C-alpha positions, -999 to +999 in steps of 0.1 A: +190+242+460+161+243+440+168+222+401+163+245+374+130+231+368+117+238+399+120+272+392+113+270+361+076+251+370+078+283+398+078+310+380+052+295+353+030+291+381+035+330+396+031+342+356+001+318+352-008+337+389+003+372+374-015+368+339-049+352+356-046+389+378-037+412+356-067+403+334-090+403+358-085+439+371-091+448+333-122+427+327-134+436+362-128+475+349-151+467+318-178+453+334-182+465+362-188+506+372-155+523+384-175+528+429-177+488+422-139+489+414-130+514+439-150+490+467-130+466+453-100+482+459-106+491+499-119+458+501-094+440+493-066+466+508-087+466+547-081+424+542-045+434+533-038+448+567-066+434+588-034+402+585-012+417+604-028+423+632-047+390+634-010+372+627+011+401+645+037+394+621+046+360+639+062+343+610+090+366+605+104+352+642+091+314+631+101+314+596+139+314+607+133+297+641+118+265+619+147+264+589+165+260+621+140+238+642+144+199+630+114+183+615+105+163+645+101+194+666+083+215+637+047+206+645+050+216+684+062+249+673+033+256+646+005+246+664+027+274+693+020+300+666-021+286+653-029+287+690-017+332+694-036+338+662-067+317+677-064+340+710-060+374+690-089+361+667-107+362+696-096+395+709-098+417+677-125+399+664-160+425+687-133+462+675-131+440+638-171+441+634-177+468+643-150+488+624-159+475+590-194+483+603-184+523+604-163+518+573-190+531+548-194+502+528-223+485+514-237+461+539-233+430+509-198+432+513-200+430+552-208+398+556-177+381+536-152+402+549-148+382+581-143+342+561-124+360+537-102+368+564-096+337+581-090+316+544-063+341+535-051+338+563-046+306+573-038+302+531-007+330+536+006+313+563+010+276+549+029+288+519+049+308+539+058+279+557+066+262+528+088+285+509+103+285+542+111+254+542+123+254+501+092+238+490+084+270+465+063+256+435+039+239+466+034+278+478+028+287+439+001+261+432-016+272+467-014+311+454-024+299+418-053+284+435-062+309+457-056+342+432-055+328+399-083+303+390-108+323+405-098+348+388-101+334+352-133+320+365-156+352+368-132+364+339-155+334+318-187+342+340-186+380+334-182+370+297-210+352+294-236+361+320-244+396+322-258+387+355-227+374+374-211+413+369-218+424+404-192+420+435-208+396+454-202+368+423-156+377+425-169+374+466-183+337+461-156+331+436-125+340+463-142+324+492-145+287+475-113+290+461-099+304+494-113+268+512-099+246+478-068+262+485-067+254+522-072+222+519-047+218+487-019+233+514-031+209+544-026+176+525+008+188+516+015+200+552+007+157+564+031+149+530+060+164+548+059+143+580+060+172+597+066+160+632+051+169+667+020+181+669+010+162+702+038+180+725+028+205+746+030+249+733+056+262+741+048+294+754+080+303+764+084+306+723+054+317+715+059+349+742+093+353+728+083+355+693+057+374+702+080+398+716+099+402+685+075+400+661+052+436+674+089+449+665+081+435+629+045+441+632+044+486+635+069+484+608+048+463+583+023+483+597+038+515+587+046+497+554+010+486+544-009+517+564+004+539+539-006+516+509-041+510+524-049+544+537-038+555+503-073+542+492-093+557+520-075+595+519-081+596+473-116+588+487-121+616+501-102+635+478-116+627+446-142+602+452-145+561+450-143+566+415-112+575+415-106+553+437-113+530+403-089+542+387-066+538+413-064+508+417-068+495+381-035+520+370-015+503+408-031+470+398-010+468+368+020+474+380+015+459+411+017+429+393+057+434+391+061+427+427+047+390+420+066+379+394+099+394+409+085+372+444+080+344+422+114+349+397+134+361+428+122+368+462+114+337+466+147+318+460+164+336+474+160+349+515+161+315+526+195+305+508+201+343+525+190+327+560+214+295+555+241+318+549+241+338+571+234+311+599+267+299+580+287+329+588+290+329+543+290+364+544+306+371+508+282+347+492+259+368+514+270+398+490+276+381+457+236+371+461+222+402+475+244+414+440+227+393+419+193+398+433+197+440+426+212+428+391+179+404+379+156+430+397+166+464+383+164+441+351+127+426+349+117+460+361+129+478+335+114+457+310+080+447+328+077+486+327+083+495+293+064+465+281+033+480+304+034+515+296+029+511+257+004+485+264-018+501+287-035+529+267-047+497+247-059+477+269-077+514+282-094+521+253-103+487+253-122+496+285-138+520+273-148+542+298-131+578+304-123+577+341-097+557+334-079+577+299-083+609+319-057+596+349-033+566+323-005+604+337-011+588+375+010+554+360+043+567+353+040+574+392+029+545+403+052+524+383+081+541+391+066+536+432+066+502+422+098+495+412+115+523+437+100+492+467+113+467+442+147+479+447+141+483+481+133+448+491+168+437+476+183+453+509+147+441+535+158+408+525+189+408+529+189+426+564+159+402+573+189+367+570+210+393+588+182+390+623+189+430+615+150+435+624+157+477+640+171+489+608+138+473+586+112+488+617+127+525+616+128+529+574+092+517+574+080+540+600+102+573+581+079+559+548+052+556+563+054+595+580+072+608+548+044+598+529+017+609+550+039+642+553+039+648+517+009+640+507-007+662+536+010+690+519+005+682+481-029+677+490-034+708+486-022+718+454-021+686+433-053+669+445-054+634+439-025+630+423-003+636+452-017+601+469+007+587+438+040+612+445+028+602+487+038+566+474+074+579+458+089+595+484+079+570+513+100+542+493+124+564+483+128+565+523+125+532+526+153+520+502+179+550+513+173+536+546+178+498+544+203+500+523+228+526+538+220+495+570+222+469+548+260+482+543+270+492+577+261+457+590+268+433+563+306+454+563+310+447+604+306+410+599+328+407+575+356+422+594+344+407+626+345+373+611+380+384+592+398+390+627+386+362+640+398+342+617+434+355+619+429+354+655 
């Protein structure tokens, strides 16, 4: 159970990270041209998408297993997960190198892709492990190092030194922070005294996990797909500078999810897993209702404040392309809020081991995005992308909510009958 002080410091660290990223995207837009901001957005989205291929979304299976496994056996599970990722790197690396070399990026960005990908993957898996083990504070500290520290550092450099106002400096500091976060993560893993590293890899467990994870991978690739391809599609519809404006506005709206994850989701979903494991379905209902209320409240406050302040930030940046496209922000904010609300039934379904509804709903969102964007692209041009995002997240929210209510009602009914008999 997280203490109030732990939750406070966790929210403080996540808020510091959020603030750093929030400032970073504005300073990036201030000191770099919109095309560079656009390429940065495409680069980060591609890194995020590639993480699912090298990780196979295996954590979705491993996290539930690790929570249920004693500390003296966890090392064996983690070693199996690491071995699987190593095999995936060997298998996918040649294709990945070929693909990004034909993506049309500036040549200097290509060299940063693999080292940043490896560090982001390692740090992400360490953070997920710590959250699953209810070490949210340590996970937030690592997140601050890998996302907040270098953002603040590059802001300082860009303000003070004109020669640092380019993407190579951004990538260099990202890489250095990734190394620092990895070192801290390893130290924390050692302190947890996780045992079982010398035990042989349980390849049967790995194979079972990979089989389960592939279903999640399909769902995640669908969900993250339209949040990655949107930038490429937008570049085709409006050009790379239009992508820069999109990345800035979506970065502002998307910072809501970082705060919600720190304040609500990172604490709630491990608790939901434990409640489901104990069959306490009424408590699951209460937890989900509490998550929903908090999510809606924070989203409303964030939406109001960000909408009031955004025009002043764009005026400070001074580039007319951002001010010209401010009308996109309500669409992007709406999409992010709908996504946030949809994460409530998502985590509930995940805790209840209901994998198929998650998969099907994410697939419906992907196809909904593609269909709506393709149809509206002829009439609305680049605006079709934000509208398509809203359509996708609405579809996902509805399908996951229905699936959750059906599942929790059935589980409660079956438990009630079993107690009566």
